[in-house]
Backbone as CSV, one residue per row, in Angstrom:
resi,resn,N_x,N_y,N_z,CA_x,CA_y,CA_z,C_x,C_y,C_z
1,UNK,-37.872,-22.354,-21.739,-39.276,-22.152,-22.027,-39.792,-23.396,-22.744
2,UNK,-40.881,-23.906,-22.233,-41.528,-25.043,-22.880,-42.680,-24.535,-23.733
3,UNK,-42.772,-25.051,-24.959,-43.765,-24.576,-25.919,-45.149,-25.160,-25.639
4,UNK,-46.160,-24.403,-26.024,-47.553,-24.779,-25.785,-47.912,-26.170,-26.332
5,UNK,-47.576,-26.532,-27.590,-47.952,-27.868,-28.072,-47.388,-28.990,-27.188
6,UNK,-46.146,-28.846,-26.723,-45.538,-29.847,-25.852,-46.270,-29.896,-24.506
7,UNK,-46.562,-28.719,-23.959,-47.264,-28.653,-22.677,-48.650,-29.274,-22.771
8,UNK,-49.333,-28.976,-23.858,-50.684,-29.502,-24.045,-50.659,-31.015,-24.247
9,UNK,-49.758,-31.484,-25.096,-49.658,-32.919,-25.390,-49.329,-33.727,-24.137
10,UNK,-48.503,-33.179,-23.264,-48.074,-33.888,-22.058,-48.860,-33.493,-20.805
11,UNK,-49.937,-32.741,-21.000,-50.865,-32.348,-19.927,-50.220,-31.544,-18.797
12,UNK,-49.193,-30.782,-19.120,-48.550,-29.942,-18.108,-49.498,-28.849,-17.613
13,UNK,-50.205,-28.193,-18.538,-51.069,-27.089,-18.141,-52.207,-27.588,-17.253
14,UNK,-52.705,-28.785,-17.518,-53.734,-29.372,-16.668,-53.167,-29.674,-15.289
15,UNK,-51.957,-30.212,-15.253,-51.319,-30.544,-13.973,-51.044,-29.286,-13.147
16,UNK,-50.750,-28.169,-13.816,-50.495,-26.919,-13.105,-51.772,-26.300,-12.546
17,UNK,-52.905,-26.764,-13.072,-54.218,-26.240,-12.672,-54.313,-24.734,-12.878
18,UNK,-53.623,-24.269,-13.907,-53.688,-22.855,-14.272,-53.799,-22.772,-15.781
19,UNK,-54.467,-21.759,-16.233,-54.602,-21.543,-17.667,-53.878,-20.262,-18.044
20,UNK,-53.374,-20.263,-19.239,-52.769,-19.041,-19.759,-53.861,-18.236,-20.456
21,UNK,-53.682,-16.939,-20.485,-54.617,-16.065,-21.189,-53.839,-14.882,-21.736
22,UNK,-54.529,-13.930,-22.336,-53.857,-12.779,-22.953,-53.038,-11.997,-21.937
23,UNK,-53.524,-11.886,-20.712,-52.808,-11.126,-19.691,-51.636,-11.913,-19.098
24,UNK,-51.701,-13.228,-19.171,-50.661,-14.103,-18.601,-50.304,-15.194,-19.614
25,UNK,-49.559,-14.822,-20.678,-49.278,-15.789,-21.742,-48.256,-16.865,-21.357
26,UNK,-47.581,-16.692,-20.224,-46.700,-17.768,-19.769,-46.785,-17.861,-18.250
27,UNK,-46.552,-19.061,-17.770,-46.640,-19.332,-16.341,-45.238,-19.683,-15.848
28,UNK,-44.704,-18.930,-14.889,-43.396,-19.297,-14.355,-43.519,-20.580,-13.529
29,UNK,-42.510,-21.417,-13.620,-42.529,-22.667,-12.871,-41.130,-23.206,-12.656
30,UNK,-41.074,-24.432,-12.234,-39.803,-25.090,-11.952,-39.844,-26.500,-12.539
31,UNK,-38.781,-26.861,-13.237,-38.616,-28.248,-13.677,-37.832,-28.955,-12.579
32,UNK,-38.456,-29.901,-11.949,-37.795,-30.568,-10.823,-36.613,-31.410,-11.272
33,UNK,-36.653,-31.886,-12.516,-35.513,-32.633,-13.051,-35.443,-32.397,-14.553
34,UNK,-34.260,-32.049,-15.015,-33.993,-31.837,-16.432,-32.699,-32.558,-16.750
35,UNK,-32.745,-33.458,-17.722,-31.531,-34.174,-18.118,-31.052,-33.634,-19.449
36,UNK,-29.775,-33.277,-19.472,-29.167,-32.721,-20.670,-27.743,-33.223,-20.767
37,UNK,-27.425,-33.857,-21.858,-26.064,-34.340,-22.124,-25.558,-35.233,-20.983
38,UNK,-26.439,-36.082,-20.475,-26.041,-37.003,-19.426,-25.922,-36.384,-18.042
39,UNK,-26.327,-35.131,-17.903,-26.257,-34.438,-16.617,-27.678,-34.188,-16.128
40,UNK,-27.952,-34.533,-14.886,-29.258,-34.260,-14.284,-29.198,-32.930,-13.555
41,UNK,-30.056,-32.014,-13.963,-30.165,-30.711,-13.313,-31.464,-30.710,-12.524
42,UNK,-31.427,-30.195,-11.317,-32.616,-30.193,-10.480,-33.103,-28.772,-10.224
43,UNK,-34.404,-28.656,-10.093,-35.067,-27.392,-9.744,-34.635,-26.227,-10.640
44,UNK,-34.810,-26.425,-11.926,-34.461,-25.400,-12.907,-35.671,-24.508,-13.184
45,UNK,-35.484,-23.174,-13.152,-36.603,-22.287,-13.463,-37.038,-22.486,-14.911
46,UNK,-38.344,-22.360,-15.131,-38.886,-22.555,-16.481,-40.090,-21.655,-16.671
47,UNK,-40.397,-21.379,-17.926,-41.635,-20.701,-18.291,-42.449,-21.674,-19.119
48,UNK,-43.707,-21.830,-18.719,-44.620,-22.688,-19.453,-45.434,-21.782,-20.367
49,UNK,-45.105,-21.806,-21.647,-45.678,-20.846,-22.591,-47.053,-21.281,-23.065
50,UNK,-47.977,-20.360,-22.982,-49.321,-20.625,-23.456,-49.642,-19.888,-24.731
51,UNK,-48.617,-19.326,-25.364,-48.829,-18.531,-26.573,-49.513,-19.382,-27.634
52,UNK,-50.634,-18.921,-28.110,-51.348,-19.643,-29.164,-51.548,-18.780,-30.396
53,UNK,-51.061,-17.541,-30.358,-51.158,-16.675,-31.537,-49.767,-16.178,-31.883
54,UNK,-49.657,-15.578,-33.033,-48.345,-15.105,-33.483,-47.572,-16.238,-34.120
55,UNK,-46.269,-16.163,-34.070,-45.419,-17.182,-34.662,-45.610,-18.504,-33.918
56,UNK,-45.963,-19.532,-34.640,-46.214,-20.829,-34.017,-44.908,-21.559,-33.747
57,UNK,-44.759,-22.121,-32.549,-43.560,-22.895,-32.264,-43.600,-24.217,-33.014
58,UNK,-42.445,-24.782,-33.287,-42.425,-26.075,-33.960,-43.084,-27.140,-33.086
59,UNK,-43.800,-28.055,-33.705,-44.469,-29.100,-32.937,-43.537,-30.259,-32.590
60,UNK,-42.340,-30.287,-33.175,-41.402,-31.376,-32.879,-40.314,-30.956,-31.887
61,UNK,-40.498,-29.807,-31.235,-39.556,-29.340,-30.224,-40.314,-29.067,-28.930
62,UNK,-39.710,-29.438,-27.807,-40.343,-29.205,-26.509,-40.220,-27.749,-26.088
63,UNK,-39.108,-27.096,-26.438,-38.903,-25.719,-26.023,-37.504,-25.244,-26.337
64,UNK,-37.075,-24.210,-25.630,-35.747,-23.656,-25.812,-35.045,-23.569,-24.457
65,UNK,-33.732,-23.683,-24.490,-32.933,-23.575,-23.272,-32.523,-22.128,-23.065
66,UNK,-32.622,-21.668,-21.836,-32.242,-20.305,-21.508,-30.893,-20.253,-20.827
67,UNK,-30.511,-19.044,-20.445,-29.205,-18.814,-19.842,-29.010,-19.609,-18.559
68,UNK,-30.059,-19.737,-17.742,-29.931,-20.466,-16.476,-29.421,-21.882,-16.695
69,UNK,-29.871,-22.522,-17.753,-29.419,-23.887,-18.062,-28.090,-23.845,-18.798
70,UNK,-28.013,-23.042,-19.848,-26.810,-23.024,-20.686,-25.567,-22.570,-19.929
71,UNK,-25.728,-21.731,-18.905,-24.566,-21.248,-18.159,-23.888,-22.361,-17.366
72,UNK,-24.515,-23.514,-17.285,-23.936,-24.644,-16.561,-23.103,-25.550,-17.474
73,UNK,-22.970,-25.138,-18.744,-22.249,-25.931,-19.738,-21.348,-25.041,-20.590
74,UNK,-20.284,-25.636,-21.099,-19.531,-25.030,-22.189,-20.154,-25.624,-23.442
75,UNK,-20.669,-24.764,-24.303,-21.322,-25.267,-25.513,-20.447,-24.998,-26.732
76,UNK,-20.404,-25.974,-27.604,-19.679,-25.849,-28.864,-20.658,-26.183,-29.980
77,UNK,-20.799,-25.283,-30.943,-21.724,-25.489,-32.044,-20.940,-25.881,-33.286
78,UNK,-21.280,-27.022,-33.845,-20.692,-27.506,-35.091,-21.741,-27.308,-36.181
79,UNK,-21.679,-26.148,-36.822,-22.692,-25.798,-37.815,-22.656,-26.737,-39.015
80,UNK,-21.476,-27.135,-39.429,-21.350,-27.991,-40.604,-22.101,-29.307,-40.411
81,UNK,-21.989,-29.891,-39.210,-22.623,-31.187,-38.952,-23.936,-31.064,-38.177
82,UNK,-24.364,-29.818,-37.941,-25.621,-29.539,-37.245,-25.672,-30.229,-35.881
83,UNK,-24.607,-30.023,-35.083,-24.499,-30.618,-33.751,-24.157,-29.549,-32.729
84,UNK,-24.620,-29.750,-31.521,-24.228,-28.910,-30.391,-23.678,-29.836,-29.321
85,UNK,-22.501,-29.507,-28.839,-21.861,-30.296,-27.781,-22.018,-29.541,-26.466
86,UNK,-22.390,-30.253,-25.419,-22.539,-29.679,-24.081,-21.541,-30.350,-23.153
87,UNK,-20.655,-29.564,-22.571,-19.710,-30.077,-21.593,-19.983,-29.387,-20.267
88,UNK,-20.290,-30.170,-19.215,-20.597,-29.532,-17.929,-19.432,-28.666,-17.432
89,UNK,-19.767,-27.511,-16.887,-18.767,-26.636,-16.300,-18.329,-27.257,-14.976
90,UNK,-17.032,-27.366,-14.788,-16.533,-27.899,-13.510,-16.120,-26.734,-12.618
91,UNK,-16.581,-26.758,-11.365,-16.277,-25.616,-10.471,-14.810,-25.488,-10.161
């Protein structure tokens, strides 16, 4: 899910030619290319969030990764050093 401030700053919502509203607070879409940990993922499902009320998303984050993306990696969280390691899953 990509957060509204990131979408607005990078003109994603304008490029989609769709607006979010109370009845449709997020727009389903596809990221044609997503790079994570040196791996290029293509055609990843995404939600373009238009939420402007309630808990505000951080302005220094683009969004959050969901299961569709994370399931392609073995993730290791190092809480002490505040790091996340992503290792691509090999078939």
